[in-house]
N, C-alpha and C positions, 0 to 999 in steps of 0.2 A: 756437291751432294748428289748421291744417286737416288733417282726417283723410282720407287717401287710400283710396279704395275700389278694391281690387285687382280685384274682379270687374267693376266698371264699366270700369276701364282696359283689362282684357283683352277685354271685349266691344267696346270702341272699336277696339282693334287688329285684332280679327277682322273687324269691319265694314269697316275700311279695306282689308283684304286681299281680301275678296269684292266690295266696292263702293268702290274707291279714289276719292278726290275728283278731279274733272275740271275743266278750264278751262271757264269759263262761255261762252266763245266757240267754241272748236274741239273741246272734249271730250278734249284730251290730259290726261294725269295730272299733277296739281299736288300741292303739299304739304297745302293746306287748302282745303276746299270753299268756293266763292265767289270763288276767286282767278282771275286771268287768267294764262295761261302766258307765258313770256318772249317767245316769237315774237309772240303776239297783242298783248302789252303794247307791244312795239316798233312795232306797226302802229296804235296809238292816236295820233292827231295832237293831242296835248295843246296847249292854248293857254297860252303862256308869259306872262311878266310884261309884255311889250310889247304893248299893246292899246289900243283906243279907250276913253277914260275913260267913255263913256256905254254903248255897246252891246257892248263887249268884243271887237270885231273884232280879230283878231290882226294886229300889225304885224311886218314883217320885221326891223326894227331900232328902236332907241329914238327915238321921235318927240318926247320931252320929257314932263315931268310934266303930266298933265291934257290931253293931246292928243286931239283928236277926229278920227274918220275923215271922209272927204269926204261920205259918205251922211248922217251925223248933223249935219254942218254945213249940208247942204242941206235936210234934213228932221229937225228936232229932235224926238227921241222924247218921248212923253208920260211914259214911265217915266224915273226918274232914272239908274239904273245897272243893267246886266245883266251877269252872269258865266256862263260855261259851262266845262265840263270840257274839251271837245275839239271839233274840227271834225267836221262830219257826213260823215266819210270813213272808209274802212278799218274797223277793228274797232269804232270808235265808232258808225259807221253801222249795222253789223251788229247790235250790241247793242240800239240804239234801235229798229231795225226788228223784231227778234225780240220785244221787249217789247210793242211797239205792235200788231203785226199777227199774231203767231204764238203768242199765249197763253203766252209764257214769263215769267209773272209773278214767278217766283222770282228773276229778274235784278234786280228793283227794289232789293233790299237792297244788292247789290254796287255798283250804279250810284249809289245814294244816298250810299254812303260816299265815292265819288269826288267827288260833288257837294259834300259837306260840306268836303272838303279844298280844293276850288276856290272855294268861296263864302264864305270867311272874312269878307271886307270887307262883304258884304251880309247875312250871317247874324247878325253880332254886333250890328247895330243894329236888327234886326227886332222890332217889337212884336207883329206877327201874321204867321203863315206860312200860306199857303193855296194850293191847286192851281188851275190854269186848268181850268174846268169843261167837260164835254162836254154837248151837248144830249141830253135824255133818249132821243130816238129813236136816236141813234148809240150811246149807252151801252147801250141794249137789245140791239142787234145785236153790239156788241163785247164786252159782258158786264162790262166794267170800264173805269175811266178811268186810263190809264197815269200821268198827271200826279199823280193822287190817290195812287196806289201809291208813287210816289217821295216825295211830300210826307209820307206816313204813315211811311215808313222814316226819312226825315230827322228827323222829330219824335221818333223813338225814341232819338236820340243824347242821351247824358247831359248834354251841354253846351247842349242846347236845351230850354227850359222847355215842358212839355206844355201849359201854360196858353196859350201863344202860338199853338198849332196850331188853326186853325178850318177843318175840312175842307169845310164848305159855306158859305163866306163869299159866294161868287158863284154866280149862276145864269145859264146861257145861255138867254135868253128866246125865241130863235127859231133854227130850224135854218138853217145856212149851207151854201153850196156848198163842197165840198172845195177847199182852197186850192192844191192841188198844181199845177194847170195855169193858175193866174191870175198876172198880172203884179203889179208893186208897187201900182199904183193900184187895180186890181181887188180885190186882197187887202184893202186898207184899207176900200174901199167895202163889201165883202162882210161884214165883221164890225163895221161901225160901229153903235153902239147895240145890240149883240147881247147885252150883259151887264148885269146889275143885281145889287145886293147882296141876298142872300137871308137870311143869318143875322141874328139880332137882336144884332148886334155894333156897338158904337160905334167907328167908325174915325176920328172927328174927332181931328186932331192926332197920329195914329199913323203909324208907318212900316210899310208893308206889303211883305212879300216874297212874290211869286208864283212858283210852281214849275211847270215844264213839262218835257217830254222833249226837244223840238227847237224851235229858233227859226229861222225863215227870214228874213222881212223885218221881223218885230216887229209886224205888224199886229194879231194877236190880243192880244199883250202890251199894246200901246198902247190897244186898246179896253177891256180890263179895267182898266188903270191910269186911264183917263179916268173910268170909272164910280166908282172909288174916290175919286179926287180930287174929283169932283163931290159926293161924300158927305162931304167934309171931311178926307180923309186928308192927312197932311203931305207924304208922298212915297211913291212906289211903286218898288220895285226888283224885279229878276227873277233867277232862277237856273234854268238848264236844263242838261241833260246834254250835248247837242250843239247846235251852231249851224251853219247853212249859211253859207259864207263867200263864195260866188259866186252871184249871182242868176241 
């Protein structure tokens, strides 16, 4: 039988009165800390069940089981399957931007919970979960790797074995030009051979799940996947919070 501590409960009530929980996006009052309010929730462009079998690009209607988007048909990705919570628009974009560029590291827990709900099919088969790494120079100035924060929060979920989480599986061996203003071909050339396995982890025959905050063309995810496949991994999947749907 659980013993209720009335003093603790009273202190929590008092705390909620003087510091009520607020929406992680707009700061409106919500019931529980870490939630998104109804208005902001409605502005998250969630990716539904109709999507590309490989890259997770959302379809407007059912294209049939195992359907691929035109981009994946023309440029088969190195990774096997990628899933995302939402499009890089609206509230989803705002959250990703605040986490990545504005030191709002407390958002990682809430975003990771949404990623867990969206990533069932890639999470359940993962032997190893690891973040996309930052180059040490960029990490020095940013102070943290947002992908690592998300991966760490995901690994806290009771349904994911801590033994599967390898935070330093990969290393970015050379600094790359920011991808923002590069086109598809330039992005892939920019990150080619930029990653190598760092941890003393045997990936041979394993299914690897790579975590990142945002995916645009998949160039970085492909480069990481290639390094892992070259080391003997069976397959590489990806899970991100948001993905750009228009190049």
